[in-house]
PyMOL Python script that loads the backbone (N, CA, C, O; Angstrom):
from pymol import cmd

cmd.read_pdbstr("""\
ATOM      1  N   UNK A   1     118.832  86.960 121.238  1.00  0.00           N
ATOM      2  CA  UNK A   1     117.341  86.241 120.936  1.00  0.00           C
ATOM      3  C   UNK A   1     116.519  87.300 120.777  1.00  0.00           C
ATOM      4  O   UNK A   1     116.813  88.283 121.458  1.00  0.00           O
ATOM      5  N   UNK A   2     115.628  87.380 120.115  1.00  0.00           N
ATOM      6  CA  UNK A   2     114.589  88.340 119.499  1.00  0.00           C
ATOM      7  C   UNK A   2     113.455  88.066 120.350  1.00  0.00           C
ATOM      8  O   UNK A   2     113.172  87.012 120.919  1.00  0.00           O
ATOM      9  N   UNK A   3     112.813  89.234 120.351  1.00  0.00           N
ATOM     10  CA  UNK A   3     111.683  89.406 121.672  1.00  0.00           C
ATOM     11  C   UNK A   3     110.622  90.037 120.366  1.00  0.00           C
ATOM     12  O   UNK A   3     110.823  90.641 119.312  1.00  0.00           O
ATOM     13  N   UNK A   4     109.479  89.550 121.058  1.00  0.00           N
ATOM     14  CA  UNK A   4     108.230  89.835 120.320  1.00  0.00           C
ATOM     15  C   UNK A   4     107.541  90.785 121.279  1.00  0.00           C
ATOM     16  O   UNK A   4     107.334  90.451 122.445  1.00  0.00           O
ATOM     17  N   UNK A   5     107.143  92.097 120.742  1.00  0.00           N
ATOM     18  CA  UNK A   5     106.315  93.000 121.264  1.00  0.00           C
ATOM     19  C   UNK A   5     105.606  92.964 122.632  1.00  0.00           C
ATOM     20  O   UNK A   5     105.507  93.831 123.500  1.00  0.00           O
ATOM     21  N   UNK A   6     105.161  91.747 122.567  1.00  0.00           N
ATOM     22  CA  UNK A   6     104.605  91.190 124.409  1.00  0.00           C
ATOM     23  C   UNK A   6     105.474  90.727 124.780  1.00  0.00           C
ATOM     24  O   UNK A   6     104.866  90.586 125.841  1.00  0.00           O
ATOM     25  N   UNK A   7     106.546  90.235 125.011  1.00  0.00           N
ATOM     26  CA  UNK A   7     107.758  89.886 125.839  1.00  0.00           C
ATOM     27  C   UNK A   7     108.091  91.383 126.093  1.00  0.00           C
ATOM     28  O   UNK A   7     107.702  91.870 127.154  1.00  0.00           O
ATOM     29  N   UNK A   8     108.858  92.241 125.109  1.00  0.00           N
ATOM     30  CA  UNK A   8     109.103  93.555 125.902  1.00  0.00           C
ATOM     31  C   UNK A   8     108.410  94.275 126.699  1.00  0.00           C
ATOM     32  O   UNK A   8     108.963  94.934 127.579  1.00  0.00           O
ATOM     33  N   UNK A   9     106.493  94.272 126.452  1.00  0.00           N
ATOM     34  CA  UNK A   9     105.979  94.708 127.083  1.00  0.00           C
ATOM     35  C   UNK A   9     105.769  94.023 128.720  1.00  0.00           C
ATOM     36  O   UNK A   9     105.593  94.712 129.725  1.00  0.00           O
ATOM     37  N   UNK A  10     105.815  92.994 128.702  1.00  0.00           N
ATOM     38  CA  UNK A  10     105.984  92.200 130.167  1.00  0.00           C
ATOM     39  C   UNK A  10     107.213  92.688 130.870  1.00  0.00           C
ATOM     40  O   UNK A  10     107.290  93.045 132.045  1.00  0.00           O
ATOM     41  N   UNK A  11     108.439  92.637 129.707  1.00  0.00           N
ATOM     42  CA  UNK A  11     109.520  92.839 130.977  1.00  0.00           C
ATOM     43  C   UNK A  11     109.526  94.388 131.547  1.00  0.00           C
ATOM     44  O   UNK A  11     109.757  94.622 132.733  1.00  0.00           O
ATOM     45  N   UNK A  12     109.251  95.421 130.582  1.00  0.00           N
ATOM     46  CA  UNK A  12     108.747  96.664 131.035  1.00  0.00           C
ATOM     47  C   UNK A  12     107.839  97.049 131.898  1.00  0.00           C
ATOM     48  O   UNK A  12     108.106  98.070 132.533  1.00  0.00           O
ATOM     49  N   UNK A  13     106.444  96.313 132.183  1.00  0.00           N
ATOM     50  CA  UNK A  13     105.886  96.216 132.921  1.00  0.00           C
ATOM     51  C   UNK A  13     106.537  95.844 134.455  1.00  0.00           C
ATOM     52  O   UNK A  13     106.231  96.381 135.520  1.00  0.00           O
ATOM     53  N   UNK A  14     107.430  94.866 134.251  1.00  0.00           N
ATOM     54  CA  UNK A  14     107.954  94.272 135.518  1.00  0.00           C
ATOM     55  C   UNK A  14     109.071  94.927 135.897  1.00  0.00           C
ATOM     56  O   UNK A  14     109.595  94.707 136.989  1.00  0.00           O
ATOM     57  N   UNK A  15     109.616  95.930 134.900  1.00  0.00           N
ATOM     58  CA  UNK A  15     110.390  97.242 135.682  1.00  0.00           C
ATOM     59  C   UNK A  15     109.877  97.992 136.200  1.00  0.00           C
ATOM     60  O   UNK A  15     110.364  98.367 137.267  1.00  0.00           O
ATOM     61  N   UNK A  16     108.259  98.779 135.572  1.00  0.00           N
ATOM     62  CA  UNK A  16     107.590  99.464 136.311  1.00  0.00           C
ATOM     63  C   UNK A  16     107.143  99.274 137.433  1.00  0.00           C
ATOM     64  O   UNK A  16     106.900 100.230 138.170  1.00  0.00           O
ATOM     65  N   UNK A  17     106.906  97.820 137.866  1.00  0.00           N
ATOM     66  CA  UNK A  17     106.210  97.456 139.013  1.00  0.00           C
ATOM     67  C   UNK A  17     107.504  97.518 139.980  1.00  0.00           C
ATOM     68  O   UNK A  17     107.430  98.148 141.035  1.00  0.00           O
ATOM     69  N   UNK A  18     108.594  96.906 139.634  1.00  0.00           N
ATOM     70  CA  UNK A  18     109.935  97.272 141.000  1.00  0.00           C
ATOM     71  C   UNK A  18     110.043  98.653 141.032  1.00  0.00           C
ATOM     72  O   UNK A  18     109.755  99.138 142.126  1.00  0.00           O
ATOM     73  N   UNK A  19     110.443  99.608 139.973  1.00  0.00           N
ATOM     74  CA  UNK A  19     110.467 100.676 140.331  1.00  0.00           C
ATOM     75  C   UNK A  19     109.127 101.459 141.331  1.00  0.00           C
ATOM     76  O   UNK A  19     109.290 102.333 142.183  1.00  0.00           O
ATOM     77  N   UNK A  20     108.142 100.981 141.008  1.00  0.00           N
ATOM     78  CA  UNK A  20     107.058 101.821 141.777  1.00  0.00           C
ATOM     79  C   UNK A  20     106.947 100.937 143.166  1.00  0.00           C
ATOM     80  O   UNK A  20     106.268 101.391 144.087  1.00  0.00           O
ATOM     81  N   UNK A  21     107.460  99.973 143.272  1.00  0.00           N
ATOM     82  CA  UNK A  21     107.586  98.873 144.423  1.00  0.00           C
ATOM     83  C   UNK A  21     105.916  98.505 144.323  1.00  0.00           C
ATOM     84  O   UNK A  21     105.214  98.929 145.242  1.00  0.00           O
ATOM     85  N   UNK A  22     105.361  97.836 143.382  1.00  0.00           N
ATOM     86  CA  UNK A  22     104.283  97.554 143.287  1.00  0.00           C
ATOM     87  C   UNK A  22     104.218  96.070 143.170  1.00  0.00           C
ATOM     88  O   UNK A  22     105.076  95.664 142.387  1.00  0.00           O
ATOM     89  N   UNK A  23     103.486  95.126 143.686  1.00  0.00           N
ATOM     90  CA  UNK A  23     103.244  93.841 143.808  1.00  0.00           C
ATOM     91  C   UNK A  23     103.214  93.115 142.488  1.00  0.00           C
ATOM     92  O   UNK A  23     102.263  93.499 141.807  1.00  0.00           O
ATOM     93  N   UNK A  24     103.857  92.306 141.981  1.00  0.00           N
ATOM     94  CA  UNK A  24     103.810  91.527 140.842  1.00  0.00           C
ATOM     95  C   UNK A  24     102.672  91.095 140.300  1.00  0.00           C
ATOM     96  O   UNK A  24     102.492  90.961 139.090  1.00  0.00           O
ATOM     97  N   UNK A  25     101.656  90.801 141.393  1.00  0.00           N
ATOM     98  CA  UNK A  25     100.262  90.157 141.059  1.00  0.00           C
ATOM     99  C   UNK A  25      99.582  91.355 141.066  1.00  0.00           C
ATOM    100  O   UNK A  25      98.377  91.211 140.863  1.00  0.00           O
ATOM    101  N   UNK A  26     100.033  92.745 141.270  1.00  0.00           N
ATOM    102  CA  UNK A  26      98.795  93.660 141.413  1.00  0.00           C
ATOM    103  C   UNK A  26      98.861  94.016 139.744  1.00  0.00           C
ATOM    104  O   UNK A  26      99.836  94.543 139.208  1.00  0.00           O
ATOM    105  N   UNK A  27      97.867  93.694 139.187  1.00  0.00           N
ATOM    106  CA  UNK A  27      97.232  93.749 137.729  1.00  0.00           C
ATOM    107  C   UNK A  27      98.299  93.480 136.279  1.00  0.00           C
ATOM    108  O   UNK A  27      98.172  94.069 135.205  1.00  0.00           O
ATOM    109  N   UNK A  28      99.170  92.609 136.554  1.00  0.00           N
ATOM    110  CA  UNK A  28     100.280  92.552 135.739  1.00  0.00           C
ATOM    111  C   UNK A  28      99.797  92.875 134.394  1.00  0.00           C
ATOM    112  O   UNK A  28     100.160  93.932 133.878  1.00  0.00           O
ATOM    113  N   UNK A  29      98.698  91.749 133.525  1.00  0.00           N
ATOM    114  CA  UNK A  29      98.137  91.755 132.460  1.00  0.00           C
ATOM    115  C   UNK A  29      97.722  93.280 132.157  1.00  0.00           C
ATOM    116  O   UNK A  29      98.213  93.854 131.184  1.00  0.00           O
ATOM    117  N   UNK A  30      96.867  93.882 132.955  1.00  0.00           N
ATOM    118  CA  UNK A  30      96.787  95.707 132.513  1.00  0.00           C
ATOM    119  C   UNK A  30      97.528  96.107 132.229  1.00  0.00           C
ATOM    120  O   UNK A  30      97.474  96.556 131.084  1.00  0.00           O
ATOM    121  N   UNK A  31      98.890  96.295 133.048  1.00  0.00           N
ATOM    122  CA  UNK A  31     100.154  97.208 132.669  1.00  0.00           C
ATOM    123  C   UNK A  31     100.449  96.625 131.304  1.00  0.00           C
ATOM    124  O   UNK A  31     100.157  97.322 130.333  1.00  0.00           O
ATOM    125  N   UNK A  32     100.991  95.437 131.107  1.00  0.00           N
ATOM    126  CA  UNK A  32     101.521  95.055 129.921  1.00  0.00           C
ATOM    127  C   UNK A  32     100.686  95.493 128.622  1.00  0.00           C
ATOM    128  O   UNK A  32     101.218  95.780 127.550  1.00  0.00           O
ATOM    129  N   UNK A  33      99.198  95.507 128.886  1.00  0.00           N
ATOM    130  CA  UNK A  33      98.636  95.737 127.892  1.00  0.00           C
ATOM    131  C   UNK A  33      98.624  97.142 127.478  1.00  0.00           C
ATOM    132  O   UNK A  33      98.671  97.445 126.286  1.00  0.00           O
ATOM    133  N   UNK A  34      98.559  98.067 128.475  1.00  0.00           N
ATOM    134  CA  UNK A  34      98.806  99.339 128.401  1.00  0.00           C
ATOM    135  C   UNK A  34     100.106  99.636 127.830  1.00  0.00           C
ATOM    136  O   UNK A  34     100.248 100.534 127.000  1.00  0.00           O
ATOM    137  N   UNK A  35     101.037  98.927 128.238  1.00  0.00           N
ATOM    138  CA  UNK A  35     102.552  99.262 127.605  1.00  0.00           C
ATOM    139  C   UNK A  35     102.927  99.043 126.063  1.00  0.00           C
ATOM    140  O   UNK A  35     103.747  99.616 125.346  1.00  0.00           O
ATOM    141  N   UNK A  36     101.909  97.870 125.788  1.00  0.00           N
ATOM    142  CA  UNK A  36     102.048  97.106 124.536  1.00  0.00           C
ATOM    143  C   UNK A  36     101.385  97.558 124.120  1.00  0.00           C
ATOM    144  O   UNK A  36     101.841  97.580 122.977  1.00  0.00           O
ATOM    145  N   UNK A  37      99.875  98.386 124.042  1.00  0.00           N
ATOM    146  CA  UNK A  37      99.288  99.449 122.991  1.00  0.00           C
ATOM    147  C   UNK A  37     100.038 100.670 123.022  1.00  0.00           C
ATOM    148  O   UNK A  37      99.964 101.446 122.069  1.00  0.00           O
ATOM    149  N   UNK A  38     100.706 100.903 123.956  1.00  0.00           N
ATOM    150  CA  UNK A  38     101.606 102.309 123.823  1.00  0.00           C
ATOM    151  C   UNK A  38     102.734 101.817 122.940  1.00  0.00           C
ATOM    152  O   UNK A  38     103.263 102.867 122.575  1.00  0.00           O
ATOM    153  N   UNK A  39     103.126 101.228 122.618  1.00  0.00           N
ATOM    154  CA  UNK A  39     104.217 100.763 121.866  1.00  0.00           C
ATOM    155  C   UNK A  39     103.728 100.570 120.400  1.00  0.00           C
ATOM    156  O   UNK A  39     104.468 100.874 119.464  1.00  0.00           O
ATOM    157  N   UNK A  40     102.528 100.083 120.210  1.00  0.00           N
ATOM    158  CA  UNK A  40     101.783  99.937 119.032  1.00  0.00           C
ATOM    159  C   UNK A  40     101.593 101.247 118.526  1.00  0.00           C
ATOM    160  O   UNK A  40     102.134 101.483 117.446  1.00  0.00           O
ATOM    161  N   UNK A  41     100.928 102.172 119.080  1.00  0.00           N
ATOM    162  CA  UNK A  41     100.495 103.494 118.645  1.00  0.00           C
ATOM    163  C   UNK A  41     101.665 104.403 118.452  1.00  0.00           C
ATOM    164  O   UNK A  41     101.498 105.496 117.912  1.00  0.00           O
ATOM    165  N   UNK A  42     102.668 104.068 118.804  1.00  0.00           N
ATOM    166  CA  UNK A  42     103.960 104.670 118.555  1.00  0.00           C
ATOM    167  C   UNK A  42     104.717 104.127 117.285  1.00  0.00           C
ATOM    168  O   UNK A  42     105.361 104.868 116.543  1.00  0.00           O
ATOM    169  N   UNK A  43     104.613 103.055 117.140  1.00  0.00           N
ATOM    170  CA  UNK A  43     104.781 102.243 116.108  1.00  0.00           C
ATOM    171  C   UNK A  43     104.010 102.902 114.589  1.00  0.00           C
ATOM    172  O   UNK A  43     104.559 103.423 113.618  1.00  0.00           O
ATOM    173  N   UNK A  44     102.575 102.640 114.847  1.00  0.00           N
ATOM    174  CA  UNK A  44     101.688 103.391 114.150  1.00  0.00           C
ATOM    175  C   UNK A  44     101.894 104.748 113.369  1.00  0.00           C
ATOM    176  O   UNK A  44     101.886 104.942 112.154  1.00  0.00           O
ATOM    177  N   UNK A  45     102.125 105.831 114.651  1.00  0.00           N
ATOM    178  CA  UNK A  45     102.337 106.774 114.329  1.00  0.00           C
ATOM    179  C   UNK A  45     103.520 106.816 113.564  1.00  0.00           C
ATOM    180  O   UNK A  45     103.303 107.163 112.403  1.00  0.00           O
ATOM    181  N   UNK A  46     104.312 106.656 113.743  1.00  0.00           N
ATOM    182  CA  UNK A  46     105.878 106.585 112.913  1.00  0.00           C
ATOM    183  C   UNK A  46     105.871 106.007 111.622  1.00  0.00           C
ATOM    184  O   UNK A  46     106.640 106.395 110.743  1.00  0.00           O
ATOM    185  N   UNK A  47     104.848 104.887 111.419  1.00  0.00           N
ATOM    186  CA  UNK A  47     104.927 104.414 110.394  1.00  0.00           C
ATOM    187  C   UNK A  47     103.972 105.662 109.101  1.00  0.00           C
ATOM    188  O   UNK A  47     104.360 106.098 108.017  1.00  0.00           O
ATOM    189  N   UNK A  48     102.733 105.878 109.816  1.00  0.00           N
ATOM    190  CA  UNK A  48     102.591 106.771 109.233  1.00  0.00           C
ATOM    191  C   UNK A  48     103.190 108.123 108.604  1.00  0.00           C
ATOM    192  O   UNK A  48     102.890 108.656 107.536  1.00  0.00           O
ATOM    193  N   UNK A  49     104.177 108.546 109.631  1.00  0.00           N
ATOM    194  CA  UNK A  49     105.017 109.727 109.280  1.00  0.00           C
ATOM    195  C   UNK A  49     105.835 109.514 108.368  1.00  0.00           C
ATOM    196  O   UNK A  49     106.268 110.412 107.646  1.00  0.00           O
ATOM    197  N   UNK A  50     106.146 108.353 108.277  1.00  0.00           N
ATOM    198  CA  UNK A  50     107.224 107.647 107.015  1.00  0.00           C
ATOM    199  C   UNK A  50     106.417 107.286 105.961  1.00  0.00           C
ATOM    200  O   UNK A  50     107.021 107.002 104.927  1.00  0.00           O
ATOM    201  N   UNK A  51     105.300 107.223 105.942  1.00  0.00           N
ATOM    202  CA  UNK A  51     104.642 107.043 104.904  1.00  0.00           C
ATOM    203  C   UNK A  51     104.527 108.449 103.975  1.00  0.00           C
ATOM    204  O   UNK A  51     104.821 108.503 102.781  1.00  0.00           O
ATOM    205  N   UNK A  52     104.041 109.553 104.778  1.00  0.00           N
ATOM    206  CA  UNK A  52     104.009 111.134 104.211  1.00  0.00           C
ATOM    207  C   UNK A  52     105.472 111.481 103.650  1.00  0.00           C
ATOM    208  O   UNK A  52     105.728 112.070 102.599  1.00  0.00           O
ATOM    209  N   UNK A  53     106.438 110.938 104.671  1.00  0.00           N
ATOM    210  CA  UNK A  53     107.740 111.373 104.418  1.00  0.00           C
ATOM    211  C   UNK A  53     108.125 110.864 102.945  1.00  0.00           C
ATOM    212  O   UNK A  53     108.821 111.583 102.228  1.00  0.00           O
ATOM    213  N   UNK A  54     107.622 109.501 102.463  1.00  0.00           N
ATOM    214  CA  UNK A  54     107.766 109.178 101.388  1.00  0.00           C
ATOM    215  C   UNK A  54     107.329 109.564 100.320  1.00  0.00           C
ATOM    216  O   UNK A  54     108.065 109.567  99.334  1.00  0.00           O
ATOM    217  N   UNK A  55     106.247 109.914 100.263  1.00  0.00           N
ATOM    218  CA  UNK A  55     105.345 110.845  99.226  1.00  0.00           C
ATOM    219  C   UNK A  55     105.902 111.996  99.076  1.00  0.00           C
ATOM    220  O   UNK A  55     105.892 112.330  97.891  1.00  0.00           O
ATOM    221  N   UNK A  56     106.473 112.887  99.885  1.00  0.00           N
ATOM    222  CA  UNK A  56     106.857 114.241  99.926  1.00  0.00           C
ATOM    223  C   UNK A  56     108.116 113.941  99.370  1.00  0.00           C
ATOM    224  O   UNK A  56     108.253 114.622  98.353  1.00  0.00           O
ATOM    225  N   UNK A  57     109.237 113.126  99.611  1.00  0.00           N
ATOM    226  CA  UNK A  57     110.531 112.917  99.328  1.00  0.00           C
ATOM    227  C   UNK A  57     110.764 112.381  98.091  1.00  0.00           C
ATOM    228  O   UNK A  57     111.909 112.352  97.639  1.00  0.00           O
ATOM    229  N   UNK A  58     109.436 111.774  97.235  1.00  0.00           N
ATOM    230  CA  UNK A  58     109.638 111.185  95.743  1.00  0.00           C
ATOM    231  C   UNK A  58     108.920 112.315  94.937  1.00  0.00           C
ATOM    232  O   UNK A  58     108.030 111.849  94.225  1.00  0.00           O
ATOM    233  N   UNK A  59     109.039 113.472  94.863  1.00  0.00           N
ATOM    234  CA  UNK A  59     108.124 114.222  93.654  1.00  0.00           C
ATOM    235  C   UNK A  59     108.434 113.698  92.398  1.00  0.00           C
ATOM    236  O   UNK A  59     107.523 113.479  91.599  1.00  0.00           O
ATOM    237  N   UNK A  60     109.394 113.508  92.167  1.00  0.00           N
ATOM    238  CA  UNK A  60     109.864 113.305  90.796  1.00  0.00           C
ATOM    239  C   UNK A  60     109.334 111.642  90.468  1.00  0.00           C
ATOM    240  O   UNK A  60     108.997 111.254  89.349  1.00  0.00           O
ATOM    241  N   UNK A  61     109.345 111.103  91.257  1.00  0.00           N
ATOM    242  CA  UNK A  61     108.807 109.497  91.030  1.00  0.00           C
ATOM    243  C   UNK A  61     107.363 109.328  91.731  1.00  0.00           C
ATOM    244  O   UNK A  61     107.311 108.420  92.562  1.00  0.00           O
ATOM    245  N   UNK A  62     106.443 109.906  91.564  1.00  0.00           N
ATOM    246  CA  UNK A  62     105.309 110.070  92.485  1.00  0.00           C
ATOM    247  C   UNK A  62     104.912 108.654  92.595  1.00  0.00           C
ATOM    248  O   UNK A  62     104.812 108.236  93.748  1.00  0.00           O
ATOM    249  N   UNK A  63     104.650 107.778  91.577  1.00  0.00           N
ATOM    250  CA  UNK A  63     104.452 106.466  91.847  1.00  0.00           C
ATOM    251  C   UNK A  63     105.093 105.522  92.492  1.00  0.00           C
ATOM    252  O   UNK A  63     104.591 104.522  93.005  1.00  0.00           O
ATOM    253  N   UNK A  64     106.582 105.937  92.463  1.00  0.00           N
ATOM    254  CA  UNK A  64     107.481 104.868  93.727  1.00  0.00           C
ATOM    255  C   UNK A  64     107.179 105.351  94.838  1.00  0.00           C
ATOM    256  O   UNK A  64     107.238 104.590  95.804  1.00  0.00           O
ATOM    257  N   UNK A  65     106.839 106.503  95.009  1.00  0.00           N
ATOM    258  CA  UNK A  65     106.709 107.280  96.607  1.00  0.00           C
ATOM    259  C   UNK A  65     105.004 106.744  96.896  1.00  0.00           C
ATOM    260  O   UNK A  65     104.750 106.447  98.064  1.00  0.00           O
ATOM    261  N   UNK A  66     103.926 106.627  95.918  1.00  0.00           N
ATOM    262  CA  UNK A  66     102.659 106.135  96.435  1.00  0.00           C
ATOM    263  C   UNK A  66     102.776 104.622  96.644  1.00  0.00           C
ATOM    264  O   UNK A  66     101.912 104.089  97.340  1.00  0.00           O
ATOM    265  N   UNK A  67     103.726 103.894  96.129  1.00  0.00           N
ATOM    266  CA  UNK A  67     103.837 102.444  96.371  1.00  0.00           C
ATOM    267  C   UNK A  67     104.333 102.381  97.512  1.00  0.00           C
ATOM    268  O   UNK A  67     103.698 101.643  98.265  1.00  0.00           O
ATOM    269  N   UNK A  68     105.625 103.083  98.149  1.00  0.00           N
ATOM    270  CA  UNK A  68     106.323 102.928  99.606  1.00  0.00           C
ATOM    271  C   UNK A  68     105.332 103.361 100.603  1.00  0.00           C
ATOM    272  O   UNK A  68     105.226 103.018 101.781  1.00  0.00           O
ATOM    273  N   UNK A  69     104.426 104.414  99.711  1.00  0.00           N
ATOM    274  CA  UNK A  69     103.454 105.009 101.438  1.00  0.00           C
ATOM    275  C   UNK A  69     102.176 103.797 101.596  1.00  0.00           C
ATOM    276  O   UNK A  69     101.488 103.577 102.593  1.00  0.00           O
ATOM    277  N   UNK A  70     102.138 103.193 100.402  1.00  0.00           N
ATOM    278  CA  UNK A  70     100.709 102.298 100.321  1.00  0.00           C
ATOM    279  C   UNK A  70     101.547 101.086 101.298  1.00  0.00           C
ATOM    280  O   UNK A  70     100.886 100.660 102.245  1.00  0.00           O
ATOM    281  N   UNK A  71     102.630 100.647 101.161  1.00  0.00           N
ATOM    282  CA  UNK A  71     103.191  99.616 101.755  1.00  0.00           C
ATOM    283  C   UNK A  71     103.569  99.699 102.970  1.00  0.00           C
ATOM    284  O   UNK A  71     103.867  98.681 103.595  1.00  0.00           O
ATOM    285  N   UNK A  72     103.631 101.053 103.574  1.00  0.00           N
ATOM    286  CA  UNK A  72     103.869 101.230 104.814  1.00  0.00           C
ATOM    287  C   UNK A  72     102.511 101.677 105.728  1.00  0.00           C
ATOM    288  O   UNK A  72     102.405 101.808 106.948  1.00  0.00           O
ATOM    289  N   UNK A  73     101.626 101.837 104.765  1.00  0.00           N
ATOM    290  CA  UNK A  73     100.211 102.350 105.164  1.00  0.00           C
ATOM    291  C   UNK A  73      99.760 100.574 105.629  1.00  0.00           C
ATOM    292  O   UNK A  73      99.235 100.267 106.699  1.00  0.00           O
ATOM    293  N   UNK A  74     100.001  99.943 104.906  1.00  0.00           N
ATOM    294  CA  UNK A  74      99.807  98.599 105.033  1.00  0.00           C
ATOM    295  C   UNK A  74      99.770  97.875 106.325  1.00  0.00           C
ATOM    296  O   UNK A  74      98.896  97.234 106.910  1.00  0.00           O
ATOM    297  N   UNK A  75     101.331  98.268 106.649  1.00  0.00           N
ATOM    298  CA  UNK A  75     101.666  97.584 107.820  1.00  0.00           C
ATOM    299  C   UNK A  75     101.132  98.526 109.024  1.00  0.00           C
ATOM    300  O   UNK A  75     101.104  98.158 110.198  1.00  0.00           O
ATOM    301  N   UNK A  76     100.768  99.625 108.621  1.00  0.00           N
ATOM    302  CA  UNK A  76     100.099 100.114 109.832  1.00  0.00           C
ATOM    303  C   UNK A  76      98.520  99.677 109.988  1.00  0.00           C
ATOM    304  O   UNK A  76      97.828  99.884 110.985  1.00  0.00           O
ATOM    305  N   UNK A  77      98.212  99.187 109.076  1.00  0.00           N
ATOM    306  CA  UNK A  77      96.578  98.530 109.149  1.00  0.00           C
ATOM    307  C   UNK A  77      96.784  97.247 109.965  1.00  0.00           C
ATOM    308  O   UNK A  77      96.028  96.882 110.866  1.00  0.00           O
ATOM    309  N   UNK A  78      97.877  96.605 109.560  1.00  0.00           N
ATOM    310  CA  UNK A  78      97.919  95.354 110.318  1.00  0.00           C
ATOM    311  C   UNK A  78      97.812  95.475 111.979  1.00  0.00           C
ATOM    312  O   UNK A  78      97.034  94.918 112.753  1.00  0.00           O
ATOM    313  N   UNK A  79      99.046  96.549 112.260  1.00  0.00           N
ATOM    314  CA  UNK A  79      99.538  96.897 113.357  1.00  0.00           C
ATOM    315  C   UNK A  79      98.079  97.475 114.409  1.00  0.00           C
ATOM    316  O   UNK A  79      97.963  97.248 115.614  1.00  0.00           O
ATOM    317  N   UNK A  80      97.028  98.300 113.482  1.00  0.00           N
ATOM    318  CA  UNK A  80      95.949  98.547 114.431  1.00  0.00           C
ATOM    319  C   UNK A  80      95.060  97.526 114.668  1.00  0.00           C
ATOM    320  O   UNK A  80      94.451  97.307 115.716  1.00  0.00           O
ATOM    321  N   UNK A  81      95.009  96.734 113.335  1.00  0.00           N
ATOM    322  CA  UNK A  81      94.205  95.396 113.617  1.00  0.00           C
ATOM    323  C   UNK A  81      94.583  94.590 114.766  1.00  0.00           C
ATOM    324  O   UNK A  81      93.826  94.012 115.546  1.00  0.00           O
ATOM    325  N   UNK A  82      95.796  94.626 114.768  1.00  0.00           N
ATOM    326  CA  UNK A  82      96.516  93.573 116.105  1.00  0.00           C
ATOM    327  C   UNK A  82      95.820  94.349 117.606  1.00  0.00           C
ATOM    328  O   UNK A  82      95.384  93.779 118.606  1.00  0.00           O
ATOM    329  N   UNK A  83      95.906  95.693 117.342  1.00  0.00           N
ATOM    330  CA  UNK A  83      96.250  96.736 118.731  1.00  0.00           C
ATOM    331  C   UNK A  83      94.749  96.187 118.885  1.00  0.00           C
ATOM    332  O   UNK A  83      94.618  95.616 119.967  1.00  0.00           O
ATOM    333  N   UNK A  84      93.365  96.201 117.964  1.00  0.00           N
ATOM    334  CA  UNK A  84      91.739  96.402 118.201  1.00  0.00           C
ATOM    335  C   UNK A  84      91.717  94.807 118.732  1.00  0.00           C
ATOM    336  O   UNK A  84      90.903  94.539 119.615  1.00  0.00           O
ATOM    337  N   UNK A  85      92.519  93.828 118.260  1.00  0.00           N
ATOM    338  CA  UNK A  85      92.086  92.845 118.872  1.00  0.00           C
ATOM    339  C   UNK A  85      92.505  92.143 120.007  1.00  0.00           C
ATOM    340  O   UNK A  85      92.330  90.947 120.239  1.00  0.00           O
ATOM    341  N   UNK A  86      93.049  92.948 120.668  1.00  0.00           N
ATOM    342  CA  UNK A  86      93.848  92.870 121.910  1.00  0.00           C
ATOM    343  C   UNK A  86      92.903  92.887 122.718  1.00  0.00           C
ATOM    344  O   UNK A  86      92.798  91.932 123.489  1.00  0.00           O
ATOM    345  N   UNK A  87      91.979  93.939 122.772  1.00  0.00           N
ATOM    346  CA  UNK A  87      90.890  94.593 123.716  1.00  0.00           C
ATOM    347  C   UNK A  87      89.741  93.861 124.277  1.00  0.00           C
ATOM    348  O   UNK A  87      88.935  94.442 125.005  1.00  0.00           O
TER     349      UNK A  87
END
""", "prot")
cmd.dss("prot")
cmd.show_as("cartoon", "prot")
cmd.util.cbc("prot")
cmd.orient("prot")
């Protein structure tokens, strides 16, 4: 079964609460939001790094590299938009 990002964040939040011995009713949304934001920030940073590597790796075919980098940056933009809408 494929889990979406929110489901993964909620499952991780539950694990964190269990590890810390915190009540499941103690800020569940805020904990899941923080975890989800951290995951999105990591994904955005990784996408940006991949775009930069694509540009560096295709020196002979710079046009192709720019296309790949632009597609990766578009994904980054969507992730940032999703992150911003969660606030």
